[in-house]
N, C-alpha and C positions, 0 to 999 in steps of 0.2 A: 265223513261224507259231505260233499259240497251242497250247500243249500242255496237255491236260486229263488229269488223273489221276483214276481212279475208285477209291474205297475199297469193299471188299467184306468182309462178315463171314466170318471164316475159322476158326470153331470156338471152343469155350470156352477161356478163359484161367483155369486154376486157379492161384491165387496160391501154393498150397501145393506145387505141382509145378513151377511155372515162375517164375523170378525176373525180373520185368520191369524195364526201366530207362527213362530218359527218352528213349531212342531207339526204344522200342516203340510202334508204332501200335496203339491199342486203344480199345475202347468200354467205358465203365463202370469199375468197380473204383476203387481209390484212385489219385490222381495220383502219378507218379514224378518226383521233383525232381532237379535236377542236383547240388545241393550236399547234404552231409549234413543230414538234416532237423532244423531247429531247433525251438524251441517255437513252435507255429503258432496262429494264430487262424483259426477256420473262416469261410470266405466266407459271407455271409448275403444273403438276398433283400432288395432295397431296398424292396419293397412290404410284406411281412408279417414280415420279420425271421427267417424260418426258415433253418436251415443249408442250403446248396446241395449238390446231388449232383454228383459228377464224371461228365460224360457222355462226352466224347471227348478223347483225347490223340493229337496228331499231331506227329511229328518232322519238322521242315521247316527244315533249315539253310540259311543264306543263303550262296551261293557268291560271296563277294567276297574280296579280298586284305587281310588273311588271312581265311579262312572261319571262321565261328563257329557253335557249336551253337545251336539254336533249337527250342523246343517250344511248341505251342499247346495250351492246356487250356480246354475249354468246360464250364461249370457251368450247372445249371438248378435252379429251384425245383420241388419235387415236392409241395408242400403242396396239399391238395384245394381250398382256398379260392381258389387262383389262377385266372385266366382260362384258357381251354382251351389257349392257345398257350404258357402258362407264362412263366417269366422266365429269360432266357439271359444269361450273362456269359462273357467270354472273357479268359483270362489268358495272357500271353506271358512266358516267362523262367524264373527260378530258384525263386522263392519264392511262397508263397501270397498271395492278396489279403488285405490287412490290413483286414478288415472284421469287426466284431462282436467278441464275447468268446470266450474259450476254451470249446469245446463238448465234452462227453464223447464219446468215439468212438462209443459205442453209440447216440447221438442223431443222428449225422450219417448221412443216408440214403446207402446204397451200392447201385449198380446192378450187376447181373450182368455179368461181364466177358467180352469176346470179342476175339480177335485181329482186326486189320484188314489184309487183303492189298491190294496196289495193282496196278492194270493201266492201261496207257495206253488212252484211249478210241479212239485211231486203230487199235489192234490189233483192234477189233471191226468195222472196215470190211469185212473179208473176209466176215463174216456178212451184212452189208448187200448186198455184191456177189452173194452166193448168192441173196438174196431177189429182187434185180433180175433175175437170170437166170431164176428160177422164174416171175416175172411175164412175162418175155419169152416163155417157152415157153407160158404160158397164153394169151397173145395170139395166138401162132401157131396154137394148137389151136382157138381161137375162129374164126379166119379159115378154117382148113381144114375145120372141121365145121359152120360156119355157125350156131354157138350162142354165146350170151352167158353167161359165168360168173355175171353178176348175175342173169340170169333163172333160172338153176339154183338160186341161193341163195334167190330169192323163192319158188320152188316148194317148197323145203325148209323154208320158214318162216324163212329167214335174215334178210337185210336188214342186212348189216354197215354199209353206207353210212348207213342210217337211224339205226343206233345211234350212229354217229359224229356225225351232225347233231344228234341229241338231246343228246349230251354237250356239243357246242359251244354249243348253244342254252342248255343248263342253266347253264353257267358264264358265258355272256354275252360272252365275248371270245375272241380268237384266241391270247392269251398262254398260256392253259392248254393249248390244243391243241398249240402249239409245244413247251411243256414236256413233254407226254406223248410227242410224237413224238421229241423229243431223247433221252429216257431209254428208249425202247421197245427199243433194242438190248440194254440191260442194266438192266432194271427193278429188279434186286436191289441196285443201287448204293446205299450208305448215305451216301456223301459224294462231292463233286466238288472237286478241288483245281486251281486255276489262278491262281497269284499274278500280279497285274496283268492278269488276263484279264477276261472278261465274265461277270457273274452270270447265272444262268438263273432268271428270275422265274416263279413259279407263277401269279401274277395281276398285273394292271397295278399298278405301284408308284405311290405318290402323286406328283402333279405337283410338289409342293414338297419332295420327298424330298431331304435334304441330309445328307451324311456328315460328322460333326464332325471337325475337324482333330485331330491327335495332341495329347494332353494333356501330353506330355513335351517335344516339340521344336517344336510348332506347325505341323508339316508336313502335307501332304495324306495322307489315308488312301485306299488302293485295295483293291479286292476281292481276297480270297485263297482262300477256300473256302466251301462251303455244305453243310449237312446235308440229307439227302433223305428223302422220305416212308417209304422202306423201313426206315429206322432206328427209327421209332416203335414198331414191333412188337417190337423187340429190347430196348426199355427196360423191363426187369423188375427188380424188387428182388432183391437177393441174399438167399439163404436164411440165416437166423440161428437159432442154437440158443436157444430160449426155453422154459423150464419143461420140459426134457427132450424137446422135439420141435422139428423144423425148421419154421420159418414164413417165408414169402416176404413181404418188405415190399411194401406197396402203393405203386404209382408212377402218378402222373397227369401226364404230359407229352405234349402233342400239338401238332403243327405241320404245315404244308405244306412249308416249307423255311426254313432259318435261314442267312442270308447273313452272312459274317464279313468285316469290313474292318479292315485293319491299316496301320500306319505305312509309307508308301512309302519313307521314309529308313532304315528298320531302325535307328532310333536306340537301341533297346535293345542293351546289350552284356553279356557275361558278367561283366565287371568291375563292373557296376552293383550286382550282388548283390540285386536285387529284381525283381519282375515289372512288366510294363506292362499296364494294362487296356485292351483294345481294344473295338471296337464290333460288336454284332450287330443285324441287322435281321430280325425274325421275320414271316413271312407265314403266315397260317393256311391249313389245308386248305380249298379252296373247298367241299368237301362238308359241312363242319361246319355251315354255316348251314342246310343242309337238315334238320338234326335238332334245330333250336332252335325 
């Protein structure tokens, strides 16, 4: 049975009060590396060359014999000239991506940091059962009173079904409807984790979509996790002290969902002493095209 873990924002992470480690699940801030931090090169955007901001850090050890530590770091370009979906990079392991030249710390964009708590999606099924029970009671009421809840909604100017049909028609396919239905029990989820599970697409993927093989071992890559729409509203620049006043950095990163695919063989090891760069597939928010 596929196990899906949901990540939820769980309050501010103040680096001056809490010392995070590579085992900390968090949004934003600076990446926490496993080894003592060497002299690093800042990861840069392949399109515009701007330094990338650290978006998400997820501790996800592989339970093999012997088990080993494993942390996923996702980076994004926040430069305004980027397309709306931005540029995403994922790094797995100990050290930084060896891209670009040394960048002064004040020039590297930093996002406000939040803790990420984890809950199993299956734990939410109890809420779904309560909803089904309420619907059953409503149907019994309709039979007993000879009235339709739909008719009452129309009298009140409701029309929930009409809204649903408009949404479905607006986006043009059932994929988006399935996406919204799937996350309806927990719309505040900012990420979904299910290694070797099935990705939840927000729109129909390209027919020719192919996930490149691992650049290290040549093995197949499989789905591991994805970022969700609720995360976008949390992507805010960290306040920095400039000219005796606090200013929040501007951040422009938007997406519908970001799917992360990693090496199925877990070829990265702690002994390798370097990161492995994995693959992201970015799907834009279907609503974005309505505002263009």
